[in-house]
C-alpha positions as CSV (number, residue, x, y, z in Angstrom):
1,M,-30.4,2.6,24.6
2,I,-27.3,3.7,22.6
3,K,-27.7,3.1,18.9
4,N,-25.0,1.4,16.9
5,T,-23.9,2.6,13.5
6,Q,-26.3,0.3,11.6
7,Q,-29.3,1.4,13.6
8,Q,-28.4,5.1,13.2
9,I,-28.1,4.7,9.4
10,V,-31.4,3.0,9.0
11,D,-33.2,5.3,11.5
12,D,-31.8,8.4,9.8
13,A,-32.9,7.2,6.3
14,M,-36.4,6.6,7.6
15,I,-36.8,9.8,9.7
16,S,-35.2,12.1,7.1
17,R,-37.6,11.0,4.4
18,H,-40.4,13.5,3.9
19,S,-42.3,14.8,0.9
20,M,-40.2,17.4,-1.1
21,R,-42.1,19.7,-3.4
22,A,-39.2,21.5,-5.2
23,F,-36.2,19.8,-6.8
24,L,-32.9,20.8,-8.5
25,P,-32.3,19.7,-12.1
26,T,-29.4,17.6,-11.0
27,P,-29.5,14.4,-13.0
28,V,-29.8,11.0,-11.3
29,P,-27.7,8.3,-13.0
30,R,-29.7,5.4,-14.4
31,E,-27.5,2.9,-12.6
32,E,-28.4,4.5,-9.3
33,I,-32.1,4.3,-10.1
34,E,-31.7,0.6,-11.0
35,K,-29.8,-0.1,-7.8
36,M,-32.6,1.6,-5.8
37,F,-35.1,-0.7,-7.5
38,E,-32.9,-3.7,-6.8
39,V,-32.9,-2.8,-3.1
40,A,-36.6,-2.0,-2.9
41,A,-37.4,-5.3,-4.6
42,R,-36.4,-7.0,-1.4
43,A,-39.6,-5.7,0.1
44,P,-41.9,-8.5,1.4
45,S,-44.8,-9.8,-0.7
46,G,-47.3,-12.5,-0.2
47,S,-45.8,-15.8,-1.5
48,N,-43.1,-13.8,-3.2
49,T,-45.6,-12.5,-5.8
50,Q,-43.7,-9.2,-6.2
51,P,-46.8,-7.4,-7.8
52,W,-45.2,-4.0,-8.4
53,K,-44.4,-2.4,-11.7
54,A,-42.7,1.0,-12.5
55,Y,-42.2,3.3,-15.5
56,V,-39.3,5.7,-15.1
57,L,-39.6,8.9,-17.0
58,T,-36.9,11.5,-17.8
59,G,-36.3,14.1,-20.5
60,E,-38.8,14.5,-23.4
61,I,-41.4,11.9,-22.4
62,K,-41.6,13.3,-18.8
63,D,-42.1,16.8,-20.2
64,R,-44.7,15.6,-22.7
65,L,-46.7,13.8,-20.0
66,S,-46.5,16.9,-17.7
67,N,-47.7,19.2,-20.4
68,A,-50.6,16.9,-21.5
69,I,-51.8,16.6,-17.9
70,L,-51.5,20.3,-17.2
71,D,-53.6,21.1,-20.3
72,I,-56.4,19.0,-18.8
73,Y,-55.9,20.2,-15.2
74,N,-56.2,23.8,-16.3
75,D,-59.4,23.1,-18.2
76,K,-62.2,22.8,-15.6
77,T,-64.6,21.0,-17.8
78,R,-62.1,18.4,-18.9
79,F,-60.7,18.0,-15.4
80,E,-64.1,17.4,-13.8
81,A,-65.0,14.8,-16.4
82,L,-62.1,12.6,-15.2
83,K,-62.6,9.6,-12.9
84,E,-60.1,8.1,-10.5
85,D,-58.7,4.7,-11.4
86,Y,-59.3,3.8,-7.8
87,R,-60.6,5.7,-4.7
88,Y,-57.6,6.8,-2.7
89,Y,-59.4,8.8,0.0
90,P,-62.5,7.9,2.1
91,T,-65.9,8.7,0.6
92,E,-66.8,10.5,3.9
93,W,-64.2,12.3,5.9
94,E,-64.3,12.1,9.7
95,S,-62.0,13.1,12.5
96,P,-59.1,12.6,13.1
97,Y,-58.3,12.0,9.5
98,I,-59.9,15.2,8.1
99,D,-58.2,17.2,10.8
100,R,-54.7,15.9,9.9
101,R,-55.4,16.5,6.2
102,R,-56.5,20.1,6.8
103,K,-53.6,20.8,9.1
104,V,-50.9,19.7,6.7
105,G,-52.6,21.5,3.8
106,L,-52.9,24.7,5.7
107,A,-49.3,24.5,6.9
108,L,-48.1,24.2,3.4
109,Y,-50.1,27.1,2.0
110,K,-49.1,29.3,5.0
111,L,-45.4,28.7,4.2
112,L,-46.1,29.7,0.6
113,G,-48.0,32.8,1.7
114,L,-51.3,31.5,0.2
115,G,-54.4,32.5,2.0
116,R,-57.6,30.5,2.2
117,D,-59.3,32.5,-0.5
118,D,-56.3,32.4,-2.9
119,K,-57.9,29.7,-5.1
120,A,-55.6,30.5,-8.1
121,G,-52.5,30.2,-6.0
122,M,-53.6,26.9,-4.6
123,H,-54.5,25.6,-8.0
124,A,-51.1,26.6,-9.4
125,Q,-49.3,25.0,-6.4
126,H,-51.2,21.7,-6.8
127,G,-50.4,21.8,-10.5
128,K,-46.7,21.5,-9.7
129,N,-47.5,17.9,-8.9
130,Y,-47.8,17.2,-12.6
131,T,-44.3,18.5,-13.4
132,F,-43.0,16.2,-10.6
133,F,-42.1,19.4,-8.8
134,G,-39.3,20.0,-11.2
135,A,-37.5,16.7,-10.4
136,P,-35.4,15.3,-13.2
137,V,-37.0,11.8,-12.7
138,G,-40.6,11.0,-12.6
139,I,-41.9,7.4,-11.9
140,I,-45.3,6.0,-12.5
141,F,-46.1,2.9,-10.4
142,T,-48.8,0.4,-11.3
143,I,-50.2,-3.0,-10.2
144,E,-52.2,-5.4,-12.2
145,R,-56.0,-5.2,-11.7
146,K,-56.3,-8.9,-11.0
147,M,-54.2,-8.6,-7.9
148,N,-56.2,-8.3,-4.6
149,T,-55.9,-6.1,-1.5
150,G,-53.0,-8.0,0.0
151,S,-50.9,-7.1,-3.1
152,W,-51.7,-3.4,-2.4
153,L,-50.1,-3.9,1.0
154,D,-47.1,-5.4,-0.7
155,F,-46.9,-2.5,-3.0
156,G,-46.8,0.0,-0.1
157,C,-43.9,-1.9,1.4
158,F,-42.1,-1.7,-1.9
159,L,-42.8,2.0,-2.4
160,Q,-41.5,2.9,1.1
161,S,-38.4,0.7,0.5
162,F,-37.6,2.6,-2.7
163,M,-38.0,6.0,-0.9
164,V,-35.7,4.9,1.9
165,A,-33.2,3.6,-0.6
166,A,-33.2,7.1,-2.2
167,R,-32.5,8.7,1.2
168,G,-29.6,6.4,1.6
169,R,-28.1,8.1,-1.5
170,N,-28.9,11.6,-0.4
171,L,-31.8,11.8,-2.8
172,D,-35.3,12.9,-2.1
173,T,-38.8,11.9,-3.2
174,C,-42.5,12.8,-3.2
175,A,-45.1,10.2,-3.6
176,Q,-48.0,11.6,-5.6
177,A,-51.5,10.1,-5.6
178,A,-52.5,13.2,-7.6
179,F,-51.6,11.4,-10.8
180,N,-54.4,8.8,-10.3
181,R,-57.1,10.9,-11.9
182,F,-55.1,11.3,-15.1
183,H,-54.6,7.6,-15.8
184,P,-56.1,7.8,-19.4
185,T,-53.5,10.3,-20.4
186,I,-50.7,8.5,-18.6
187,R,-51.7,5.2,-20.3
188,Q,-51.6,6.9,-23.7
189,I,-48.3,8.6,-23.4
190,V,-46.4,6.1,-21.2
191,G,-47.9,3.0,-22.8
192,I,-49.5,1.4,-19.7
193,P,-52.1,-1.3,-20.5
194,E,-55.6,-1.2,-19.2
195,D,-55.1,-4.2,-17.0
196,E,-52.7,-2.2,-14.8
197,I,-54.0,0.2,-12.2
198,V,-52.0,3.5,-12.0
199,M,-51.2,3.6,-8.3
200,C,-49.3,6.8,-8.0
201,G,-46.4,8.9,-9.3
202,L,-43.2,9.7,-7.6
203,A,-40.8,12.6,-8.0
204,L,-37.1,11.7,-7.5
205,G,-34.1,13.9,-7.4
206,V,-32.1,16.3,-5.2
207,A,-34.4,18.6,-3.2
208,D,-34.0,22.3,-3.6
209,M,-33.6,23.3,0.0
210,S,-33.7,27.0,-0.8
211,K,-37.4,26.6,-1.4
212,I,-39.5,27.2,1.7
213,E,-42.0,24.4,0.9
214,N,-39.3,21.9,1.6
215,S,-39.1,23.0,5.2
216,L,-42.5,21.5,5.9
217,I,-42.3,18.3,8.0
218,S,-45.7,16.9,8.8
219,E,-46.4,15.9,12.4
220,R,-46.8,12.3,13.5
221,E,-48.9,10.9,16.3
222,P,-47.2,9.6,19.4
223,V,-46.8,5.9,19.5
224,S,-49.2,5.7,22.5
225,N,-52.0,7.0,20.2
226,F,-51.9,4.1,17.8
227,V,-50.2,1.2,19.5
228,K,-51.4,-1.1,22.3
229,F,-49.0,-3.3,24.2
230,L,-50.7,-6.4,25.5
231,A,-49.3,-9.0,27.9
């Protein structure tokens, strides 16, 4: 089937989105960010509840949050005392999920020249999450605790819509569940109330394609592995 222009634009925006882990300092105009949120807000939600919330950080407050989190992250005792606001990953890992996780992690560290025993190097690389990988814009997403599982599904649609809207503007993103554990610090600095769950962070900006980590594109399963056609 030959794709028309509209199909190609949408497909390219979807397929070209992947997690970037190094950004240029190029500013992103506020009006562009607002427009991306306006577009993303067309995501579906049960009974039009629109349960998503976002806090956009730039400049001094973004740096202050990054520095505060890194202080804790680099202090093993303080870091291990933290508890997640919600459990993102399964309690017990099983195949094929653990296999996919290991594969993408090892692929990233291989690109960066980090061996299995280079714990310090891995620690430093993971810590870049908390600087939003150098992106000029960091976003913290939340949802109210009183909302139920269906609203989390709605939030996922909204988050993906925002990332695709960014690609339509030649911008890049990295969704970051790594912020979850630091929700007390995020609440304090950003001013997020306790009745909102810190869902994730997001780095937004222009990817630095001179950095080798941005060449990593994680594999996807073939459609036949996860879809059944019934008639």
